[in-house]
MDAnalysis code that builds the backbone (N, CA, C; Angstrom):
import MDAnalysis as mda
import numpy as np

u = mda.Universe.empty(597, n_residues=199, atom_resindex=np.repeat(np.arange(199), 3), trajectory=True)
u.add_TopologyAttr("name", ["N", "CA", "C"] * 199)
u.add_TopologyAttr("resid", np.arange(1, 200))
u.add_TopologyAttr("resname", ["MET", "THR", "ALA", "PRO", "ASP", "PRO", "GLU", "ARG", "LEU", "GLN", "ALA", "ALA", "LEU", "SER", "LEU", "GLY", "ARG", "ALA", "GLY", "ASP", "GLN", "ALA", "GLY", "TYR", "ALA", "ALA", "LEU", "TYR", "ASP", "LEU", "PHE", "ALA", "GLY", "GLY", "ILE", "TYR", "ARG", "LEU", "CYS", "TYR", "GLY", "LEU", "LEU", "LEU", "HIS", "HIS", "GLU", "ASP", "ALA", "GLU", "ASP", "VAL", "ALA", "GLN", "GLU", "ALA", "PHE", "VAL", "TYR", "ALA", "PHE", "ARG", "ASN", "LEU", "TYR", "ARG", "PHE", "ASP", "PRO", "ALA", "ARG", "ALA", "SER", "PHE", "LYS", "THR", "TRP", "LEU", "TYR", "THR", "ILE", "ALA", "ILE", "SER", "ARG", "CYS", "ARG", "ASN", "HIS", "TYR", "ARG", "ARG", "SER", "ARG", "ARG", "PRO", "LEU", "VAL", "ASP", "LEU", "GLY", "ALA", "LEU", "VAL", "ALA", "GLY", "GLU", "LEU", "PRO", "ALA", "PRO", "ARG", "SER", "GLN", "THR", "PRO", "GLU", "ALA", "ALA", "HIS", "ALA", "ARG", "SER", "SER", "ALA", "ARG", "GLU", "ALA", "LEU", "GLU", "GLN", "ALA", "LEU", "ALA", "HIS", "LEU", "LYS", "PRO", "ALA", "LEU", "ARG", "GLU", "ALA", "VAL", "VAL", "LEU", "ARG", "TYR", "ALA", "HIS", "GLY", "LEU", "THR", "TYR", "ARG", "GLU", "VAL", "ALA", "GLU", "ILE", "MET", "ASP", "CYS", "PRO", "PRO", "LYS", "THR", "ALA", "GLU", "SER", "ARG", "VAL", "ARG", "LEU", "ALA", "HIS", "GLU", "THR", "LEU", "ARG", "LYS", "ALA", "LEU", "ASP", "GLY", "PRO", "GLY", "GLN", "GLY", "LEU", "LEU", "GLU", "GLU", "LEU", "TRP", "ALA", "TRP", "ARG", "GLU"])
u.atoms.positions = np.array([
    [143.151, 90.323, 66.863],
    [143.634, 91.860, 67.422],
    [143.752, 93.299, 66.483],
    [142.330, 93.929, 66.946],
    [142.507, 95.192, 65.768],
    [143.575, 95.901, 65.681],
    [144.019, 96.125, 64.778],
    [145.423, 97.523, 64.534],
    [145.091, 98.448, 65.825],
    [146.362, 99.401, 66.153],
    [146.062, 100.274, 67.568],
    [146.205, 101.506, 66.517],
    [145.247, 102.616, 67.281],
    [145.713, 103.523, 66.316],
    [147.361, 104.561, 66.211],
    [147.134, 104.112, 65.216],
    [148.745, 105.120, 64.565],
    [149.350, 105.958, 65.138],
    [148.487, 106.792, 65.379],
    [149.031, 107.802, 66.302],
    [149.483, 107.607, 68.059],
    [148.619, 106.444, 68.446],
    [149.307, 106.665, 69.866],
    [150.061, 105.332, 69.948],
    [150.266, 104.037, 68.711],
    [151.602, 103.127, 68.252],
    [152.424, 104.601, 68.352],
    [152.638, 106.257, 67.784],
    [153.778, 106.569, 66.947],
    [154.675, 106.752, 68.284],
    [153.644, 107.196, 69.508],
    [153.802, 107.703, 70.756],
    [154.822, 106.820, 71.344],
    [153.938, 106.221, 71.578],
    [154.505, 104.961, 72.071],
    [156.258, 104.705, 71.929],
    [156.411, 104.376, 70.267],
    [157.893, 104.033, 70.133],
    [157.753, 105.006, 70.579],
    [158.093, 106.489, 69.913],
    [158.939, 106.968, 70.482],
    [159.520, 107.527, 71.667],
    [158.049, 107.248, 72.631],
    [159.007, 107.695, 73.956],
    [159.778, 106.247, 74.589],
    [159.310, 104.499, 74.097],
    [160.298, 103.595, 74.001],
    [161.615, 103.617, 73.416],
    [161.573, 104.787, 72.499],
    [163.076, 104.538, 71.923],
    [164.339, 105.966, 72.463],
    [163.367, 106.782, 73.554],
    [163.689, 107.646, 74.149],
    [164.289, 106.892, 76.027],
    [163.580, 105.519, 75.816],
    [163.870, 104.781, 76.994],
    [162.991, 105.303, 78.294],
    [162.040, 105.622, 77.695],
    [160.347, 105.896, 78.620],
    [160.339, 104.707, 79.293],
    [159.753, 104.643, 80.515],
    [158.930, 103.199, 80.956],
    [157.444, 103.545, 80.667],
    [157.088, 105.060, 80.609],
    [155.940, 105.054, 79.964],
    [155.704, 104.496, 78.608],
    [156.650, 104.472, 77.795],
    [156.498, 103.985, 76.193],
    [156.160, 102.347, 76.037],
    [157.513, 101.827, 77.077],
    [157.329, 101.124, 77.321],
    [155.705, 99.961, 77.849],
    [155.245, 100.944, 78.581],
    [154.217, 100.325, 79.107],
    [153.060, 100.283, 78.252],
    [152.817, 101.435, 77.357],
    [151.843, 101.932, 76.438],
    [152.052, 101.232, 75.104],
    [153.266, 99.871, 74.418],
    [153.377, 98.823, 74.054],
    [152.912, 97.412, 74.185],
    [153.352, 97.658, 75.652],
    [153.428, 95.685, 75.940],
    [151.750, 96.459, 76.363],
    [150.931, 97.469, 76.382],
    [149.929, 97.329, 76.769],
    [148.798, 97.115, 75.479],
    [149.225, 97.273, 74.241],
    [148.722, 97.641, 72.733],
    [149.069, 96.191, 72.181],
    [149.642, 95.097, 72.376],
    [150.261, 94.234, 72.589],
    [149.748, 93.148, 73.107],
    [150.094, 93.289, 74.608],
    [150.204, 91.864, 75.233],
    [149.458, 90.773, 74.691],
    [147.984, 91.280, 74.733],
    [147.184, 90.134, 74.278],
    [147.068, 88.940, 72.953],
    [147.963, 90.139, 72.373],
    [147.849, 89.221, 70.756],
    [148.957, 88.250, 70.978],
    [150.185, 88.674, 71.453],
    [151.855, 87.921, 71.871],
    [151.601, 87.028, 72.980],
    [150.658, 86.953, 73.901],
    [150.335, 86.714, 74.539],
    [149.618, 84.949, 74.118],
    [148.726, 85.231, 73.012],
    [147.526, 84.181, 72.542],
    [148.742, 83.747, 71.347],
    [149.220, 84.235, 71.266],
    [150.309, 83.756, 69.822],
    [151.175, 82.746, 70.798],
    [151.692, 82.873, 71.192],
    [152.417, 82.249, 72.394],
    [152.036, 81.016, 73.032],
    [150.713, 80.872, 73.221],
    [150.735, 79.786, 74.011],
    [149.687, 79.075, 72.907],
    [149.194, 79.900, 71.627],
    [148.828, 78.833, 70.189],
    [150.072, 77.725, 70.041],
    [151.025, 78.042, 70.349],
    [152.114, 77.870, 69.567],
    [152.844, 76.224, 70.906],
    [152.402, 76.774, 71.964],
    [153.417, 76.545, 73.366],
    [152.330, 75.336, 73.889],
    [150.971, 76.258, 73.992],
    [149.836, 74.923, 74.966],
    [150.309, 74.801, 75.779],
    [150.862, 75.957, 76.822],
    [151.216, 75.719, 77.676],
    [151.150, 77.024, 78.493],
    [150.248, 77.343, 79.519],
    [149.911, 79.019, 80.170],
    [151.291, 79.239, 80.515],
    [151.965, 78.952, 81.307],
    [152.997, 79.832, 81.715],
    [154.093, 79.769, 81.708],
    [154.481, 78.824, 80.465],
    [155.171, 78.603, 79.228],
    [155.410, 80.082, 78.166],
    [153.478, 80.399, 77.981],
    [153.235, 80.933, 77.130],
    [153.515, 82.737, 78.112],
    [153.056, 82.642, 79.296],
    [153.701, 83.873, 79.822],
    [154.935, 84.101, 79.630],
    [155.787, 83.448, 80.285],
    [156.839, 83.207, 80.086],
    [157.978, 83.818, 78.922],
    [157.746, 82.859, 77.210],
    [158.043, 83.395, 76.215],
    [157.761, 85.142, 75.920],
    [156.419, 85.308, 76.102],
    [155.414, 86.818, 75.756],
    [156.615, 87.705, 76.893],
    [156.735, 87.599, 77.682],
    [157.784, 88.277, 78.489],
    [159.085, 88.190, 77.710],
    [159.768, 87.356, 77.612],
    [161.398, 86.984, 76.593],
    [160.973, 88.240, 75.575],
    [159.583, 87.949, 74.691],
    [159.868, 88.835, 73.784],
    [159.934, 89.659, 73.662],
    [159.143, 90.444, 75.104],
    [158.958, 91.972, 75.040],
    [160.468, 92.234, 75.646],
    [160.593, 91.955, 76.614],
    [162.294, 92.242, 76.431],
    [162.632, 92.589, 75.676],
    [163.390, 91.708, 75.160],
    [164.302, 91.411, 73.754],
    [163.959, 92.785, 72.789],
    [162.641, 93.053, 72.242],
    [162.369, 94.001, 71.466],
    [162.402, 95.184, 72.116],
    [162.328, 95.407, 73.967],
    [161.946, 96.751, 74.059],
    [163.698, 96.957, 74.229],
    [164.352, 96.301, 74.534],
    [166.293, 96.476, 74.490],
    [166.840, 96.441, 72.483],
    [165.618, 96.779, 71.922],
    [166.369, 96.290, 70.907],
    [165.844, 97.201, 69.698],
    [164.776, 98.080, 70.261],
    [163.521, 98.992, 69.616],
    [164.097, 99.387, 68.905],
    [165.297, 99.881, 69.037],
    [166.272, 100.936, 68.165],
    [166.605, 100.346, 66.895],
    [166.641, 98.839, 66.682],
    [166.691, 98.541, 65.608],
    [165.472, 98.267, 64.677],
    [164.248, 98.554, 65.537],
    [163.041, 98.527, 64.325],
    [162.629, 99.698, 63.522],
    [162.775, 98.934, 61.966],
    [162.585, 100.112, 60.635],
    [161.499, 99.754, 60.334],
    [160.506, 100.860, 60.496],
    [158.899, 100.935, 60.321],
    [159.405, 100.795, 58.614],
    [160.263, 101.193, 57.749],
    [160.510, 100.973, 56.115],
    [160.086, 99.153, 55.823],
    [161.211, 98.691, 56.816],
    [160.680, 97.226, 56.562],
    [159.608, 95.781, 57.086],
    [159.298, 96.469, 57.845],
    [157.876, 95.927, 58.182],
    [157.396, 96.726, 59.823],
    [155.796, 96.536, 59.677],
    [154.893, 97.599, 60.691],
    [155.512, 96.711, 62.194],
    [155.181, 97.268, 63.152],
    [156.045, 96.843, 64.348],
    [155.173, 95.614, 64.762],
    [154.329, 95.394, 64.641],
    [153.006, 94.323, 64.674],
    [153.743, 92.764, 64.316],
    [154.349, 93.281, 62.899],
    [154.867, 92.089, 62.199],
    [155.854, 92.118, 62.748],
    [157.123, 92.646, 63.241],
    [158.910, 92.403, 63.786],
    [158.144, 92.017, 65.520],
    [157.346, 92.791, 65.979],
    [156.722, 92.065, 67.377],
    [156.787, 90.560, 67.080],
    [155.912, 90.106, 66.564],
    [155.041, 88.495, 65.936],
    [156.012, 87.842, 65.568],
    [157.306, 88.755, 64.728],
    [158.481, 87.303, 64.153],
    [159.230, 87.404, 65.745],
    [159.547, 88.137, 66.347],
    [161.082, 88.115, 68.115],
    [160.132, 86.935, 68.317],
    [158.245, 87.235, 68.539],
    [157.670, 85.682, 69.391],
    [157.728, 84.746, 68.895],
    [157.168, 84.869, 67.898],
    [157.642, 82.848, 67.231],
    [159.098, 82.831, 67.009],
    [160.140, 83.314, 67.176],
    [161.389, 83.113, 67.470],
    [161.748, 82.439, 68.513],
    [161.172, 83.009, 69.852],
    [161.717, 82.834, 70.851],
    [160.408, 82.019, 71.119],
    [159.482, 81.373, 70.615],
    [158.629, 80.426, 70.482],
    [159.257, 78.787, 69.970],
    [159.935, 79.265, 69.004],
    [160.857, 78.264, 67.853],
    [161.668, 78.212, 69.129],
    [162.339, 78.596, 69.702],
    [163.952, 78.382, 70.727],
    [162.862, 77.186, 71.451],
    [162.160, 77.774, 72.019],
    [161.087, 77.671, 73.356],
    [160.599, 75.620, 73.156],
    [159.883, 75.835, 71.822],
    [159.708, 74.678, 71.880],
    [160.577, 73.428, 71.554],
    [161.835, 73.720, 70.792],
    [163.164, 73.120, 70.057],
    [163.344, 72.046, 71.467],
    [163.207, 72.768, 72.801],
    [164.117, 72.222, 74.035],
    [163.079, 71.577, 74.847],
    [162.235, 72.156, 74.614],
    [161.021, 71.333, 75.620],
    [160.250, 69.692, 74.770],
    [160.549, 70.463, 73.232],
    [159.342, 69.079, 72.533],
    [158.089, 68.908, 73.187],
    [157.705, 69.732, 73.491],
    [155.739, 69.573, 74.123],
    [155.458, 69.881, 72.663],
    [153.739, 69.332, 72.081],
    [152.562, 69.844, 71.594],
    [152.981, 71.262, 70.918],
    [153.064, 71.635, 69.706],
    [152.924, 72.932, 69.930],
    [151.875, 73.611, 69.893],
    [150.409, 73.003, 69.622],
    [149.664, 74.313, 68.594],
    [147.875, 73.304, 69.332],
    [147.431, 73.736, 69.106],
    [146.380, 73.583, 69.834],
    [145.058, 74.839, 69.850],
    [144.988, 74.633, 67.880],
    [143.911, 75.827, 67.147],
    [142.780, 76.111, 67.507],
    [142.127, 73.969, 68.203],
    [140.921, 74.288, 68.520],
    [141.119, 74.915, 69.874],
    [141.633, 75.153, 70.900],
    [141.882, 75.567, 71.853],
    [141.758, 77.461, 71.890],
    [142.516, 77.151, 70.458],
    [142.183, 79.398, 70.604],
    [141.211, 79.539, 70.455],
    [140.573, 78.759, 69.015],
    [139.393, 79.419, 68.773],
    [137.928, 78.824, 69.394],
    [138.080, 77.739, 70.681],
    [137.448, 77.038, 71.341],
    [136.081, 78.367, 71.571],
    [136.628, 79.164, 72.612],
    [135.989, 79.900, 72.782],
    [135.412, 81.252, 71.987],
    [135.374, 81.413, 70.799],
    [135.567, 82.350, 70.297],
    [134.132, 81.550, 68.871],
    [134.157, 80.242, 68.293],
    [133.946, 79.703, 67.322],
    [132.166, 79.968, 67.740],
    [131.415, 80.462, 67.343],
    [130.083, 80.561, 67.298],
    [128.978, 78.994, 67.562],
    [128.649, 78.918, 68.984],
    [127.626, 77.230, 68.915],
    [126.637, 78.034, 68.149],
    [126.317, 76.621, 67.472],
    [124.673, 76.898, 67.053],
    [123.252, 77.449, 68.014],
    [122.461, 77.998, 68.250],
    [122.189, 78.371, 68.267],
    [121.306, 77.221, 69.868],
    [120.502, 76.289, 68.968],
    [119.702, 75.890, 69.680],
    [120.684, 73.769, 69.370],
    [121.097, 73.968, 70.575],
    [122.141, 72.593, 70.189],
    [121.424, 71.477, 71.337],
    [120.976, 70.408, 70.842],
    [120.770, 69.321, 71.697],
    [121.960, 68.487, 72.453],
    [121.738, 67.706, 73.511],
    [122.952, 67.330, 74.114],
    [123.526, 66.037, 73.183],
    [123.151, 66.051, 72.618],
    [123.591, 64.831, 71.292],
    [124.634, 65.865, 70.553],
    [124.091, 66.901, 70.027],
    [124.680, 68.099, 68.614],
    [126.094, 68.065, 69.709],
    [125.871, 69.120, 71.371],
    [127.009, 69.197, 71.893],
    [127.995, 68.100, 71.562],
    [127.686, 67.100, 72.250],
    [128.644, 65.794, 72.334],
    [129.215, 65.626, 70.511],
    [128.354, 65.672, 69.479],
    [129.249, 65.558, 68.668],
    [129.913, 66.308, 68.346],
    [129.845, 68.104, 68.884],
    [130.610, 69.495, 68.186],
    [132.265, 68.356, 68.899],
    [131.945, 68.277, 70.240],
    [132.991, 68.064, 71.372],
    [133.678, 67.488, 71.074],
    [132.796, 66.091, 70.012],
    [133.693, 65.097, 69.516],
    [134.499, 65.193, 68.254],
    [133.829, 66.040, 67.189],
    [135.105, 66.506, 66.915],
    [136.043, 67.439, 66.744],
    [135.364, 68.317, 67.770],
    [136.591, 69.450, 67.781],
    [138.439, 68.189, 68.182],
    [137.392, 67.317, 69.662],
    [138.794, 66.304, 69.776],
    [139.683, 65.849, 68.872],
    [138.957, 65.672, 68.062],
    [139.267, 64.756, 66.504],
    [140.320, 66.413, 65.644],
    [140.064, 67.780, 65.714],
    [140.327, 68.219, 64.973],
    [141.949, 68.310, 65.638],
    [141.610, 68.567, 66.989],
    [142.887, 69.171, 67.946],
    [143.808, 67.693, 67.898],
    [143.524, 66.980, 68.131],
    [144.713, 65.259, 67.187],
    [145.163, 65.430, 65.414],
    [144.469, 66.191, 65.247],
    [145.229, 66.437, 63.490],
    [146.439, 67.305, 63.888],
    [145.710, 67.889, 64.335],
    [146.783, 69.097, 64.308],
    [148.022, 68.521, 65.120],
    [147.687, 67.946, 65.999],
    [149.200, 68.220, 67.124],
    [150.098, 67.066, 65.787],
    [149.666, 66.692, 64.508],
    [150.003, 66.219, 63.716],
    [151.216, 66.846, 62.883],
    [150.282, 67.751, 62.897],
    [151.073, 68.813, 61.943],
    [152.657, 69.083, 61.952],
    [153.351, 69.430, 60.854],
    [154.407, 70.206, 61.309],
    [154.516, 70.965, 61.357],
    [155.418, 71.521, 62.298],
    [155.883, 72.593, 63.566],
    [155.348, 74.236, 62.378],
    [156.322, 74.393, 60.750],
    [155.608, 75.527, 59.691],
    [154.678, 75.317, 59.612],
    [153.843, 74.532, 59.437],
    [152.325, 74.591, 59.245],
    [151.409, 74.601, 60.584],
    [151.485, 74.729, 61.307],
    [150.861, 74.796, 62.265],
    [151.343, 76.401, 62.886],
    [152.235, 76.952, 62.640],
    [152.222, 78.061, 62.696],
    [151.636, 78.668, 62.144],
    [152.111, 78.710, 60.508],
    [150.849, 79.449, 59.475],
    [149.519, 79.553, 59.484],
    [148.597, 78.066, 60.380],
    [147.497, 77.928, 60.726],
    [147.235, 78.826, 61.368],
    [147.635, 79.478, 62.848],
    [147.885, 79.632, 63.990],
    [147.306, 81.511, 63.679],
    [148.815, 81.750, 62.560],
    [148.682, 82.936, 62.565],
    [148.024, 83.615, 61.476],
    [147.405, 82.569, 60.603],
    [146.246, 82.972, 59.430],
    [144.769, 83.215, 60.342],
    [144.352, 81.916, 60.558],
    [142.767, 81.860, 61.235],
    [143.253, 82.182, 63.176],
    [143.984, 81.848, 63.637],
    [143.836, 82.550, 65.471],
    [144.198, 84.118, 65.593],
    [144.321, 84.516, 64.607],
    [145.412, 85.792, 64.515],
    [144.516, 86.631, 63.257],
    [144.121, 85.764, 62.473],
    [143.297, 86.998, 60.925],
    [144.211, 87.534, 60.189],
    [145.540, 87.052, 60.342],
    [146.846, 87.983, 59.468],
    [147.222, 87.817, 58.191],
    [146.524, 88.067, 56.846],
    [147.147, 88.421, 56.437],
    [148.505, 87.634, 55.371],
    [147.967, 86.544, 54.166],
    [149.404, 86.021, 53.551],
    [150.514, 86.793, 53.766],
    [150.805, 88.159, 53.144],
    [151.499, 88.932, 53.841],
    [152.376, 88.887, 54.756],
    [151.334, 89.159, 55.861],
    [152.078, 89.267, 57.070],
    [152.609, 88.143, 57.652],
    [152.198, 87.063, 57.039],
    [152.356, 85.188, 57.785],
    [153.780, 85.207, 57.020],
    [154.244, 85.693, 55.948],
    [155.352, 85.835, 55.545],
    [156.020, 85.988, 55.778],
    [155.818, 87.535, 56.067],
    [156.744, 88.808, 56.898],
    [157.592, 87.835, 58.245],
    [156.926, 87.515, 59.274],
    [156.613, 86.888, 60.411],
    [157.357, 85.479, 60.082],
    [157.713, 85.051, 59.132],
    [157.669, 83.158, 58.981],
    [158.796, 83.521, 58.280],
    [158.810, 84.481, 57.715],
    [160.529, 84.764, 56.630],
    [160.382, 83.615, 55.413],
    [159.270, 84.543, 54.407],
    [158.994, 83.435, 53.320],
    [158.717, 84.078, 52.522],
    [158.315, 84.151, 51.004],
    [157.766, 84.691, 49.998],
    [156.098, 84.302, 50.603],
    [155.098, 84.988, 50.064],
    [153.337, 84.874, 50.254],
    [152.839, 83.904, 49.829],
    [152.929, 83.641, 48.814],
    [152.938, 81.969, 48.261],
    [153.676, 81.191, 48.801],
    [154.580, 81.258, 49.366],
    [155.163, 79.690, 50.478],
    [154.133, 79.558, 51.700],
    [153.760, 80.681, 52.705],
    [152.613, 80.787, 52.965],
    [151.502, 80.346, 53.177],
    [151.076, 80.909, 51.785],
    [149.236, 80.302, 51.419],
    [149.649, 78.892, 51.375],
    [150.577, 78.616, 50.515],
    [150.725, 77.181, 50.488],
    [150.648, 76.201, 51.456],
    [151.484, 76.813, 52.710],
    [151.406, 76.037, 53.886],
    [150.417, 75.691, 54.777],
    [149.474, 77.265, 54.742],
    [148.552, 77.026, 54.803],
    [147.040, 76.125, 53.910],
    [147.429, 76.229, 52.878],
    [146.207, 75.403, 52.399],
    [146.404, 73.968, 52.618],
    [148.024, 73.781, 52.322],
    [148.466, 72.213, 52.628],
    [148.036, 71.674, 53.941],
    [148.123, 72.907, 55.204],
    [147.639, 72.355, 56.567],
    [146.034, 71.333, 56.407],
    [145.455, 73.343, 55.611],
    [143.684, 72.606, 55.636],
    [143.852, 70.775, 54.987],
    [144.625, 70.849, 53.567],
    [144.305, 69.862, 53.575],
    [144.899, 68.510, 53.850],
    [145.526, 68.443, 54.686],
    [146.359, 67.540, 55.702],
    [145.515, 67.028, 57.105],
    [144.679, 68.256, 57.433],
    [143.807, 67.827, 58.486],
    [142.219, 67.617, 57.970],
    [142.250, 67.819, 56.645],
    [140.896, 67.343, 55.910],
    [141.065, 65.885, 56.197],
    [142.373, 65.313, 55.564],
    [142.708, 63.616, 55.137],
    [142.676, 63.164, 56.173],
    [142.870, 63.894, 57.720],
    [143.295, 63.227, 58.989],
    [141.832, 63.066, 59.312],
    [140.984, 63.575, 58.913],
    [139.380, 64.016, 59.730],
    [138.287, 63.181, 58.781],
    [137.639, 62.828, 59.542],
    [136.345, 62.244, 59.088],
    [134.946, 63.043, 59.274],
    [134.225, 62.380, 59.242],
    [132.599, 63.319, 58.812],
    [132.556, 64.515, 59.507],
    [132.274, 64.586, 61.154],
    [132.318, 64.917, 62.021],
    [133.271, 66.384, 61.798],
    [134.164, 65.304, 62.075],
    [136.063, 66.339, 62.447],
    [135.366, 67.547, 60.849],
    [135.676, 67.245, 59.592],
    [136.074, 68.059, 58.722],
    [134.785, 69.053, 58.906],
    [132.632, 68.713, 58.678],
    [132.138, 69.773, 59.088],
    [132.917, 70.778, 59.890],
    [133.399, 70.810, 61.429],
    [133.895, 71.411, 62.073],
    [135.366, 72.388, 61.380],
    [136.195, 71.824, 60.861],
    [136.637, 71.577, 60.113],
    [136.675, 73.245, 59.163],
    [135.551, 73.017, 58.195],
    [134.945, 73.423, 57.104],
    [134.682, 75.441, 58.181],
    [133.650, 74.787, 58.860],
    [133.248, 75.687, 59.736],
    [134.197, 76.870, 60.078],
    [134.887, 76.230, 60.769],
    [136.147, 77.215, 61.547],
    [136.986, 77.827, 60.535],
    [137.357, 77.279, 58.900],
    [138.182, 78.194, 58.049],
    [136.906, 79.267, 57.418],
    [135.727, 78.523, 57.274],
    [134.579, 79.628, 56.542],
    [134.728, 80.557, 58.322],
    [134.167, 80.860, 58.566],
    [134.197, 81.405, 60.529],
    [135.290, 82.382, 59.775],
    [136.510, 82.125, 59.773],
    [137.761, 82.864, 59.791],
    [137.832, 83.498, 58.645],
    [137.685, 83.579, 57.817],
    [137.779, 83.816, 56.472],
    [136.994, 84.892, 56.056],
])
């Protein structure tokens, strides 16, 4: 998600803090796509992701007066709220938490000339990667989704997950190592391609 224009964001925040619906609508327009993708990446269910994203926005709008730009960016503050709502939801539902393959499947460029055999091998590798992701601990999955599906820096991941940047970096590295061990040749190739494409 590209960073919103600072002046537009500030204007929307000012209106929202004054209780103006136009401010809420502008903030929603700026961040709804990213928040939905984050929720879907952790909950892996479209309706649940929509519901939890809405909960996150409702909470954020009701508590807009608590947002302190000296402590975090608005994006970081909002992502932290969404992550918290997702954690509450998947503690209750016990569904698989993330499918990074689904998040990037439509975005990861495919080779220009791909034979049916190569397409099948790539599909099998993606399935293997998704199965391996399903076995990661929640904290590792969250770190991977924030880092690779949303392109956040380690500092931003750390702020959202409320941990030091080195911890965020080590969670991503540990997730990568765990996935590498769980995958065989083709799956490892897709994993390396995905990581390289996102870096």
